[in-house]
N, C-alpha and C positions, 0 to 999 in steps of 0.2 A: 044354521050357518056355523062353520067350524072357525073357532078363534085360533089363529096360527101366529100369535104374537111372539112365541118363543120356539127355539129350535130343540128338537129331540135327537139325541145321538143313539143309534142302534148299534150295539157292539156284539161282534160275532167272532169267536175263535174258530180256526179251521185246522182240523187234523184228521186225516183218514176218513173222509165223509163223501167220497165220490158218488155214492149211491143216493145221497140225500141233499147235497148242497144246492142243487137246482131248485128243488121244492122249497127249501128254506129261503133262498135268495128271491125267488119270484114272490113269495108271500110278503117279503119286506119291501121290494120295489113297487108293489101294487097297493101299498097303503093309501088310504083315502086322505090321510093327513100328509101335507106336502112339505112342511118346513122341517126337513129331516137331514141327518148326516148318517152315512153308513160307513162303519169302520170294520174291516175284516183283517185279522192277523193270521198270516200263514205261519204256523209253528213247525216249519220244515216237514210238511205233510209228505209221506212217501208215495202217495198216489197222484192221480190227475185232478184232484179237487179244484185246484186253482185254475187249471185250463177250462174246466167246466164253468166255473164262476165267470171267467173272462168272456166265454161265449154267451152266457145268460145276460151279462150287462149290455151286450150289443142290442138286445131287444128293448132296452129302456134308456135311450139317449138322453131323455129329460133328467135322468138321475146321475149323469156322468159327473157333473160339477159337485155333487153331494157325496161322492164316493172316495174313500181312502182305503188303499190296500197296502198293508205292511208285511214285509217278509223278514222273519227272524233269521239270523245267521246260524243259529243252532236251535235244536229243540229245547224249549225251556219249561214245558209243562203248563197245565191249565192255570194254576195259581198265578204264575208269573205273567201269563198272557192276559188274564183278567186285570192285573195291575197295569200292564202296558195299555190296554184298551181304555181304562178309566182316565189315565193320564193324558191320552190323546183326545178325549172327548171335548168338543167345544160347545155342546148343547147345554141349555139350562137344566134339562133333565136327560137321563139316560135310560135305556132299556137293554137288558142282556137277552140275547136270543141265541141259543146253541145251534150249531150248524146242521144237526140232524133233526131239529125240531122245526115247527112253523107256527105262524100266527094268523088269525083271521084278518081280513083286509081292513077292517075298521078298528082294529085293536088300539092303535096309537090314538086315533080320534076319540074313542070312548074313554081311554085313560086320561087324556089331556082334558077333555070336557069335565070329567069328574074332579080333576085337580083344580080346575078353574072355579068350579062350583064350591069346593070345600076348602081350598087353600092348603091342602095336605102336602107334606114333603115326600110321602111315598104313597102311591096308589097301586093296589094289587088287584089281580083278577083271578078267577078260578081257572082251572086247566083241565084238559082231557088227557088221561093216560092212554097212549096209543100202543097197544101190543099187537102182535101178529094176528091174533084171532079175535080180539074184542077191544072195546073201549070202556073206560070207566071214568067217572067224574072225580076230580080232586078239588074239594071245596075247602077254602081257607077259612080260618077263624075270622069272624066279623068283629074286629076290635079297632076302635079309633084311638085308644090311648096306647102309646108305645110300651109303657111298662106292662100292661096287661098282655099285649101281643108277645113280648119277650117271654113272659112267664108261660104262656101257652106253648111256645116253641120249645122251651127247655124241658117241658114235661114229656116230650116225644123224642124218639131217636131219629125221626125223619121230618120231612116237610120244612127244611130250612132253605129251600131253593132261592137263588138270587134272581132267576128268570121269572118272567110273568109279572114284572113290576115296573112302574114308572118311578124313578128315583131322582131326587134333586141332586145334581152333580156335586154341589158344594159340600154335601155330607161326607164325601170321600176325603175331603181335606182334614177331617176331624178324627178319622178312624185309623187303626193300626194297619188294616188291609190284610190281604191274603199273605201267608208265609210261603215264599218260594220253595218248591220242593214238596210241599204238603198239598198235593193235588186232589186227594180224596177228602171230601168233607170240607173243602175250603169255604163253602157258603155257610157251613155251621159256625165258622168263626166270624165271617164278614156280615151276614144278614142281621143278626141281633145287634151288632155294633151300629149299623145304620139306623135301626129302629130306636136305639138308645138316644141318638142325637137328633132324631126327628121330633118335631113339635106336635105333629098331627098326622094320622094315617087315615086312609080311605080305601074303600073296596068297590069294585065293579062286580056285581054278583052275576057274572056271566062267564062261561068257559071260553076264553079267547085265545089261550095258549095251548098248543098241542105238544105234549111231552112224549117223544117217541122212544120206545124201548125195544124196537126191532133191530137196532144196530148192535150186532153181537160183539163189536170191538169197543163199545162204550163201557166205561167203568161202572155205569149204573144199570147195565143190562141184567135182566133177572137171572139168567144162567150164571153170569159172573158173580153177581151179588150173593147168590146162594152157595157158592163155593167158598172154601176157606182161603181167602186171600189175605195172608198175614200182613203184608206191607200196607195194603189198602185200609184194613181195619185199624191198624196201629196209627196210621195217619189221621183217621177220623178221631181216634182217642186223643192224639196230640193236639189237634185243632180244638177239641173240647176243653183241654187243659188250658190252652192259650186264651180261650174265651172266658173261663172262670177267672184267670189272672187279670184279664181286662176289667172285670167288674170289681175287683178288689179295691177298696177305698172309695168306690163310687156309689154302690148301692148294695147294702148287706143282704137284702132279700134276694136280689138277682144273683149275688155271689153264691149264696147258699143253694139256690135252685140250680145254678150252673155247676156247682160241686156235685150235686146229685146227678146231674146230666152226665158228668164224666163216669160216675159209677154205672149209670144206665148203659152207656156205650161199652164199657168194659164187660159188663154182664152180658149184654146182647151179643158182643163179638165172641166172648169166651164160650158161650153155650153152643155156638155153631161148630166149634172145633174140639170140645171137651172129649168126645168119644173117638174122633177121627185123627186128630193131630195133637198129640200131647205136647210137642215142642212149641207149636203155635199157641196152645193154651197157656203155657208158662210165660211166653213172651207177653201176651196180652194181659194176663192176670198180674204180672209184675208191675203194671202201671197203677195198681191199687194204692201204691205208696204215695201217689200224688193226690189222693182223695182225702179230704179232711173228714175225720170221724169214720163211721162205718155204716153207710146206708145200704150195704149189700144184703144184710139179713132182712131188711124191710122189703126189699124186692122179692125175696123168696116167699115172704108171707103175703105180700100184695098180689103177686101173680100166681101164687098157690100152685095148684096142680102138682101136689107133692111127688107123685110118681115121676112126672116129667123132670121135676127139680133133681131128684136123686139120680135119675137115669142120665140126665145131661151133665150133671156136676158131681159124678160119683167120686171124683178125687179132688174136687174143688173145696170141699168142706174144711179140709185141714189147713187151707190157705186163709180162710176168713179170720180176720183179726178180732 
């Protein structure tokens, strides 16, 4: 039997997802857990996503009283919309589900049951990376201690996603939140902060969230990711700097690891454009002044492949401090 003592708010930003919003919405409205609140924010989408959503909601009259739809008066970007959504949430816990993704019908039920069993402030699940031609499993680190989870996250340039988690809403009252205008990598800033204030974490070792990368307008689509997108990559670096500053004075080990994470993001972004876009390279590499010390040389040694290093960074050596 499902324990439905508390409400869960499912938060979904909507922008340019007319091909995907129906699939997403139906997966939410058909959840086996009933004590829900659905909040959609229309960020001035230029297509007919909201009309499609309105049509879908007619098939679920039992969800009408649980539904909130907010229309922004101007396009504000993902970071601002995430902040709006969390402020509107009335549930004890929240879940972020992006509007081109979808979840299994029993996702909320399983996450809630795990939370009740463990008393965790954040419960995460594995996910399936859905690409046009194949699927692959995204398996999260199995860490119950927040400090260990943050350290794992900061050792990687990826996997900081805010979606696929049941998060205690009150944690948002303690964090800085996303920085409006920094839409790329906003979860790089927010997710580790939420873990920092959580007392306990738990995981459901099942792939319940479907992360779709077939949307070619998405910022995370593979074709877009692999191109030199200077603005996007700089925003990710900027969010990493803000995260390091958040840890200053709180936890020296996390601060040091976050500092290395900035260098990792600079290094990862720079190598994508070193041979193709010298101006973009200079813009990204200029952010090294925000890094304490010099972890860059250690990356060169750690990731080796000396030929790749010299080929990708043939004019970067002169910049290394």
